[in-house]
SEROMAR-204351 format. One record per residue (C-alpha): x, y, z. Coordinates in nm, 4 decimals, padded with zeros to 6 digits. Each point is the difference from the previous one (the first is absolute). Layout:
N
px: X | py: Y | pz: Z
...
# end
This chain:
268
px: 01.8042 | py: -08.4369 | pz: -09.0316
px: 00.2907 | py: 00.0345 | pz: 00.2520
px: 00.0578 | py: 00.3410 | pz: 00.1547
px: 00.2590 | py: 00.2166 | pz: -00.1732
px: 00.2817 | py: 00.1538 | pz: 00.2005
px: -00.0067 | py: 00.3597 | pz: -00.1205
px: 00.2521 | py: 00.2794 | pz: 00.0089
px: -00.1696 | py: 00.3002 | pz: 00.1571
px: -00.3649 | py: 00.0816 | pz: -00.0685
px: -00.2310 | py: -00.2033 | pz: -00.2269
px: -00.0583 | py: 00.2501 | pz: -00.2827
px: -00.2628 | py: -00.1957 | pz: -00.1921
px: -00.3279 | py: 00.1851 | pz: -00.0551
px: -00.3136 | py: -00.2138 | pz: -00.0327
px: -00.3133 | py: 00.1658 | pz: -00.1324
px: -00.3481 | py: -00.1500 | pz: -00.0182
px: -00.2584 | py: 00.2028 | pz: -00.1916
px: -00.3526 | py: -00.1108 | pz: -00.0633
px: -00.3429 | py: 00.1169 | pz: -00.1039
px: -00.3160 | py: -00.1492 | pz: 00.1484
px: -00.3353 | py: 00.0425 | pz: -00.1741
px: -00.3520 | py: -00.0431 | pz: 00.1384
px: -00.2801 | py: 00.0078 | pz: -00.2586
px: -00.3658 | py: 00.0794 | pz: 00.0731
px: -00.3281 | py: 00.0650 | pz: -00.1842
px: -00.2389 | py: 00.2716 | pz: 00.1150
px: -00.3414 | py: 00.0297 | pz: -00.1591
px: -00.0645 | py: 00.3710 | pz: 00.0651
px: 00.1991 | py: 00.3194 | pz: 00.0379
px: -00.0927 | py: 00.0044 | pz: 00.3712
px: 00.1307 | py: -00.3549 | pz: 00.0493
px: 00.3182 | py: 00.0992 | pz: -00.1799
px: 00.0434 | py: 00.2935 | pz: 00.2377
px: -00.0645 | py: -00.2264 | pz: 00.2991
px: 00.2535 | py: -00.2575 | pz: -00.1213
px: 00.2734 | py: 00.2612 | pz: -00.0415
px: -00.0880 | py: 00.1376 | pz: 00.3445
px: 00.0130 | py: -00.3524 | pz: 00.1490
px: 00.3418 | py: -00.0697 | pz: -00.1525
px: 00.1289 | py: 00.3404 | pz: 00.1076
px: -00.1064 | py: -00.0663 | pz: 00.3592
px: 00.1149 | py: -00.3628 | pz: 00.0079
px: 00.3479 | py: 00.0872 | pz: -00.1305
px: 00.0587 | py: 00.3451 | pz: 00.1432
px: 00.3422 | py: 00.1226 | pz: 00.1114
px: -00.0483 | py: -00.1355 | pz: 00.3536
px: -00.0811 | py: -00.3532 | pz: -00.1206
px: 00.2834 | py: 00.0053 | pz: -00.2550
px: 00.2430 | py: 00.1165 | pz: 00.2674
px: -00.0941 | py: -00.3026 | pz: 00.2115
px: 00.0470 | py: -00.2353 | pz: -00.2963
px: 00.3453 | py: 00.1425 | pz: -00.0755
px: 00.0919 | py: -00.0137 | pz: 00.3684
px: -00.0872 | py: -00.3701 | pz: -00.0050
px: 00.2150 | py: -00.0405 | pz: -00.3111
px: 00.2858 | py: 00.1628 | pz: 00.1872
px: -00.0451 | py: -00.2500 | pz: 00.2801
px: -00.0052 | py: -00.2946 | pz: -00.2401
px: 00.3265 | py: 00.0831 | pz: -00.1760
px: 00.1857 | py: 00.0912 | pz: 00.3195
px: 00.0592 | py: 00.3754 | pz: -00.0250
px: -00.0171 | py: 00.3104 | pz: 00.2155
px: -00.2346 | py: 00.2829 | pz: -00.0984
px: 00.1794 | py: 00.3362 | pz: 00.0068
px: -00.2720 | py: 00.2259 | pz: -00.1374
px: -00.3601 | py: -00.0166 | pz: -00.1276
px: -00.1615 | py: 00.2448 | pz: -00.2428
px: -00.3637 | py: -00.0460 | pz: -00.1016
px: -00.2625 | py: 00.1962 | pz: -00.1876
px: -00.3685 | py: -00.0402 | pz: -00.0936
px: -00.1081 | py: 00.1727 | pz: -00.3212
px: -00.3147 | py: 00.1791 | pz: -00.1135
px: -00.2187 | py: -00.1297 | pz: -00.1609
px: 00.1574 | py: -00.3442 | pz: 00.0615
px: 00.3256 | py: -00.1908 | pz: 00.0338
px: 00.2800 | py: -00.0184 | pz: 00.2567
px: 00.3794 | py: -00.0311 | pz: 00.0210
px: 00.2300 | py: -00.1287 | pz: 00.2734
px: 00.3821 | py: -00.0071 | pz: 00.0105
px: 00.2097 | py: -00.1712 | pz: 00.2667
px: 00.3729 | py: 00.0614 | pz: 00.0337
px: 00.1593 | py: -00.3104 | pz: 00.1498
px: 00.3415 | py: -00.1245 | pz: 00.1125
px: 00.1573 | py: -00.3341 | pz: 00.0886
px: 00.0162 | py: -00.0978 | pz: 00.3651
px: 00.3206 | py: -00.1481 | pz: 00.1426
px: -00.2075 | py: -00.2946 | pz: 00.1266
px: -00.2230 | py: -00.1613 | pz: -00.2636
px: -00.2655 | py: -00.2548 | pz: 00.0745
px: 00.2165 | py: -00.2932 | pz: -00.1080
px: -00.2833 | py: -00.2456 | pz: -00.0377
px: -00.1904 | py: 00.2223 | pz: -00.2438
px: 00.2858 | py: 00.1802 | pz: -00.1730
px: 00.1758 | py: -00.3265 | pz: -00.0861
px: -00.3073 | py: -00.2156 | pz: -00.0640
px: -00.0573 | py: -00.1514 | pz: -00.3418
px: -00.3247 | py: 00.0043 | pz: -00.1933
px: -00.3057 | py: 00.2247 | pz: 00.0235
px: -00.0434 | py: 00.2584 | pz: 00.2717
px: -00.2955 | py: 00.0285 | pz: 00.2383
px: -00.3633 | py: 00.0740 | pz: -00.0813
px: -00.1823 | py: 00.2953 | pz: 00.1628
px: -00.0929 | py: -00.1989 | pz: 00.3124
px: 00.3592 | py: -00.1030 | pz: 00.0706
px: 00.2097 | py: 00.3162 | pz: 00.0246
px: 00.2870 | py: -00.0778 | pz: 00.2374
px: 00.3184 | py: 00.2010 | pz: -00.0748
px: 00.1446 | py: 00.3492 | pz: -00.0749
px: 00.0629 | py: 00.1894 | pz: -00.3273
px: 00.3304 | py: 00.1506 | pz: -00.0990
px: 00.1806 | py: 00.2079 | pz: -00.2668
px: -00.0429 | py: 00.2787 | pz: -00.2509
px: -00.3674 | py: 00.0855 | pz: -00.0711
px: -00.3543 | py: -00.1219 | pz: -00.0617
px: -00.2634 | py: 00.1963 | pz: -00.1897
px: -00.3641 | py: -00.0525 | pz: -00.0901
px: -00.2362 | py: 00.2027 | pz: -00.2181
px: -00.3670 | py: -00.0689 | pz: -00.0755
px: -00.1922 | py: 00.0850 | pz: -00.3153
px: -00.3802 | py: -00.0481 | pz: 00.0052
px: -00.1588 | py: 00.0688 | pz: -00.3396
px: -00.3070 | py: -00.0879 | pz: -00.2070
px: -00.1055 | py: -00.0351 | pz: -00.3632
px: -00.2189 | py: 00.2991 | pz: -00.0989
px: -00.2654 | py: -00.2113 | pz: -00.1764
px: -00.0071 | py: -00.3743 | pz: 00.0668
px: -00.0086 | py: -00.0277 | pz: 00.3808
px: 00.3476 | py: -00.1491 | pz: 00.0464
px: 00.2067 | py: 00.1332 | pz: 00.2908
px: 00.3638 | py: -00.0961 | pz: 00.0552
px: 00.2024 | py: 00.0498 | pz: 00.3171
px: 00.3786 | py: -00.0151 | pz: -00.0448
px: 00.2649 | py: -00.0130 | pz: 00.2722
px: 00.3669 | py: 00.0613 | pz: -00.0872
px: 00.2512 | py: -00.1246 | pz: 00.2563
px: 00.3806 | py: 00.0220 | pz: -00.0002
px: 00.2176 | py: -00.1696 | pz: 00.2599
px: 00.3700 | py: 00.0767 | pz: -00.0401
px: 00.2574 | py: -00.1472 | pz: 00.2386
px: 00.3784 | py: -00.0054 | pz: 00.0290
px: 00.2121 | py: -00.2687 | pz: 00.1558
px: -00.1026 | py: -00.3428 | pz: 00.1220
px: -00.3753 | py: 00.0315 | pz: 00.0229
px: -00.2367 | py: -00.0653 | pz: -00.2904
px: -00.3351 | py: 00.1687 | pz: -00.0774
px: -00.1206 | py: -00.3330 | pz: -00.1423
px: -00.0853 | py: -00.1083 | pz: 00.3547
px: -00.2911 | py: 00.2463 | pz: -00.0012
px: -00.1512 | py: -00.1217 | pz: -00.3279
px: -00.2731 | py: -00.2254 | pz: 00.1361
px: -00.1016 | py: 00.2454 | pz: 00.2688
px: -00.0435 | py: 00.2801 | pz: -00.2546
px: -00.1921 | py: -00.2136 | pz: -00.2502
px: -00.2443 | py: -00.1034 | pz: 00.2727
px: -00.0279 | py: 00.3506 | pz: 00.1486
px: -00.1926 | py: 00.1236 | pz: -00.3041
px: -00.2852 | py: -00.1407 | pz: -00.2067
px: 00.2376 | py: -00.1094 | pz: -00.2729
px: -00.1606 | py: -00.0986 | pz: -00.3308
px: 00.3168 | py: 00.0704 | pz: -00.1996
px: 00.3564 | py: 00.0416 | pz: 00.1265
px: 00.3005 | py: 00.1106 | pz: -00.2057
px: 00.3392 | py: -00.0354 | pz: 00.1711
px: 00.3585 | py: 00.0941 | pz: -00.0831
px: 00.3019 | py: -00.0993 | pz: 00.2073
px: 00.3536 | py: 00.1153 | pz: -00.0712
px: 00.3334 | py: -00.0349 | pz: 00.1773
px: 00.2436 | py: 00.2831 | pz: -00.0813
px: 00.3615 | py: 00.0745 | pz: 00.0732
px: 00.2486 | py: -00.2424 | pz: 00.1538
px: 00.1675 | py: -00.0849 | pz: 00.3265
px: 00.3461 | py: -00.1470 | pz: 00.0643
px: 00.0994 | py: -00.2990 | pz: 00.2049
px: 00.3073 | py: 00.0026 | pz: 00.2247
px: 00.2163 | py: -00.1178 | pz: -00.2934
px: -00.1104 | py: 00.2940 | pz: -00.2188
px: -00.2264 | py: -00.2009 | pz: -00.2319
px: -00.3149 | py: 00.1836 | pz: -00.1158
px: -00.3435 | py: -00.1523 | pz: 00.0659
px: -00.2911 | py: 00.1393 | pz: -00.2026
px: -00.2669 | py: -00.1938 | pz: 00.1934
px: 00.0105 | py: -00.1625 | pz: 00.3429
px: -00.3018 | py: -00.2344 | pz: -00.0141
px: -00.1435 | py: -00.2655 | pz: -00.2281
px: -00.2921 | py: 00.0973 | pz: -00.2231
px: -00.1284 | py: -00.1229 | pz: -00.3347
px: -00.3380 | py: 00.1756 | pz: 00.0199
px: -00.2005 | py: 00.2227 | pz: 00.2317
px: -00.2274 | py: -00.3040 | pz: 00.0252
px: 00.2684 | py: -00.1639 | pz: 00.2178
px: -00.1169 | py: 00.2349 | pz: 00.2769
px: -00.3772 | py: -00.0298 | pz: -00.0480
px: -00.1943 | py: -00.2341 | pz: 00.2276
px: -00.1602 | py: -00.3119 | pz: -00.1482
px: -00.3568 | py: 00.1063 | pz: 00.0803
px: 00.0567 | py: 00.3225 | pz: -00.1922
px: 00.1439 | py: -00.1893 | pz: -00.2986
px: -00.3094 | py: -00.2202 | pz: -00.0061
px: -00.2296 | py: 00.3064 | pz: -00.0193
px: 00.1817 | py: 00.1881 | pz: -00.2775
px: 00.1087 | py: -00.0561 | pz: -00.3583
px: 00.3599 | py: 00.1236 | pz: -00.0317
px: 00.2339 | py: 00.1081 | pz: -00.2792
px: 00.3758 | py: 00.0588 | pz: 00.0394
px: 00.2407 | py: 00.2136 | pz: -00.2031
px: 00.3478 | py: -00.0288 | pz: 00.1543
px: 00.3413 | py: 00.1333 | pz: -00.1060
px: 00.2291 | py: -00.2138 | pz: 00.2128
px: 00.3292 | py: 00.1527 | pz: -00.1147
px: -00.1253 | py: 00.3416 | pz: 00.1164
px: -00.1607 | py: -00.1278 | pz: 00.3222
px: -00.3360 | py: 00.1317 | pz: -00.1192
px: -00.3163 | py: -00.1990 | pz: 00.0737
px: -00.3573 | py: 00.0774 | pz: -00.1095
px: -00.3208 | py: -00.1859 | pz: 00.0909
px: -00.3635 | py: 00.0754 | pz: -00.0826
px: -00.2951 | py: -00.1599 | pz: 00.1826
px: -00.3734 | py: -00.0107 | pz: -00.0674
px: -00.2658 | py: -00.1837 | pz: 00.1981
px: -00.0989 | py: -00.3359 | pz: -00.1526
px: -00.3546 | py: -00.0213 | pz: 00.1320
px: -00.2565 | py: 00.2564 | pz: -00.0999
px: -00.3291 | py: 00.0607 | pz: 00.1811
px: -00.2052 | py: 00.3004 | pz: -00.1088
px: -00.1313 | py: 00.0563 | pz: 00.3536
px: 00.3558 | py: 00.0840 | pz: 00.1107
px: 00.0109 | py: 00.2924 | pz: -00.2443
px: -00.3367 | py: 00.1639 | pz: 00.0648
px: -00.0328 | py: 00.2958 | pz: 00.2371
px: -00.3337 | py: 00.0541 | pz: 00.1829
px: -00.1771 | py: -00.2505 | pz: -00.2275
px: -00.0084 | py: -00.3789 | pz: -00.0336
px: 00.0059 | py: -00.2243 | pz: -00.3026
px: -00.3543 | py: -00.1185 | pz: 00.0807
px: -00.1213 | py: 00.3589 | pz: -00.0481
px: 00.1096 | py: -00.0051 | pz: -00.3651
px: -00.1528 | py: -00.1578 | pz: -00.3066
px: 00.1977 | py: -00.2632 | pz: -00.1905
px: 00.0710 | py: 00.2545 | pz: -00.2752
px: 00.1240 | py: 00.2589 | pz: 00.2534
px: 00.2255 | py: -00.2590 | pz: 00.1643
px: 00.1471 | py: -00.0916 | pz: -00.3384
px: 00.0618 | py: 00.3640 | pz: -00.0903
px: 00.1657 | py: 00.0813 | pz: 00.3344
px: 00.2119 | py: -00.3170 | pz: -00.0142
px: 00.1217 | py: 00.1056 | pz: -00.3429
px: 00.1003 | py: 00.3464 | pz: 00.1229
px: 00.1743 | py: -00.1270 | pz: 00.3135
px: 00.1946 | py: -00.2729 | pz: -00.1764
px: 00.1104 | py: 00.2366 | pz: -00.2743
px: 00.1203 | py: 00.2489 | pz: 00.2625
px: 00.1990 | py: -00.2694 | pz: 00.1819
px: 00.1474 | py: -00.1412 | pz: -00.3224
px: 00.1140 | py: 00.3446 | pz: -00.1121
px: 00.1709 | py: 00.0658 | pz: 00.3341
px: 00.1585 | py: -00.3471 | pz: 00.0160
px: 00.1347 | py: -00.0009 | pz: -00.3548
px: 00.0789 | py: 00.3734 | pz: -00.0033
px: -00.1832 | py: 00.0902 | pz: -00.3194
px: -00.3417 | py: 00.1109 | pz: -00.1210
px: -00.2220 | py: -00.2753 | pz: -00.1354
px: -00.1913 | py: 00.2396 | pz: -00.2255
px: -00.3357 | py: 00.1645 | pz: 00.0480
px: -00.2113 | py: -00.3134 | pz: -00.0418
px: -00.3492 | py: 00.1218 | pz: 00.0800
px: -00.1816 | py: -00.3048 | pz: -00.1322
px: -00.1186 | py: -00.0791 | pz: 00.3533
px: -00.0945 | py: 00.3608 | pz: 00.0738
# end
């Protein structure tokens, strides 16, 4: 898409909001406590601040202020106030396609704000623990938070990802014509790397006339060993494996489809 010649400041606001879920099974109350403690330490305010700082670098912005907080008994929040630099990293800011993965952070972040909140929790009876991360990246002007998508997905152990992207407001060109979006997009998937697309099943719900885009992702391949904490599949009987698989898959289906599947205890 050719660059627009604008009159004054680019007033478009671009907001990317998404939830990342990591699912785990713990066999005992002690393992459950250890898992929550592990997650709380792995994604504390210091680590989240570094992740959001990297996001700022990716989308070419300047960090003005950082506020962060760890919570008792668990959880953390980080907020970055950001602003656009006069000199953007042209190669990254104007590049098409997916942004970098975690091992390829090369630019600066810019504009508005970024927030992250974590929510570790566990089922009281069936051993399922779910770690949720809520992230909002809101920018104004030329830069797009979509450039940080791949980095954020790969920065967490993402079993399920729910994403919303919206462009609000308008900006004028030098002839006074309003522009309600300044970049091409038909789906958030346009900005997701191919290796990520191959790993996840995806569903889109888009409202093009409102510049609203929604994508949900869930891992395609399922290996029970990836969802066990402090135990291995070989330690479990075939019946135990079947029961745990049933609980985990029901948990993931309920999160992905956004509704309860019913209290089917036939495997319990």
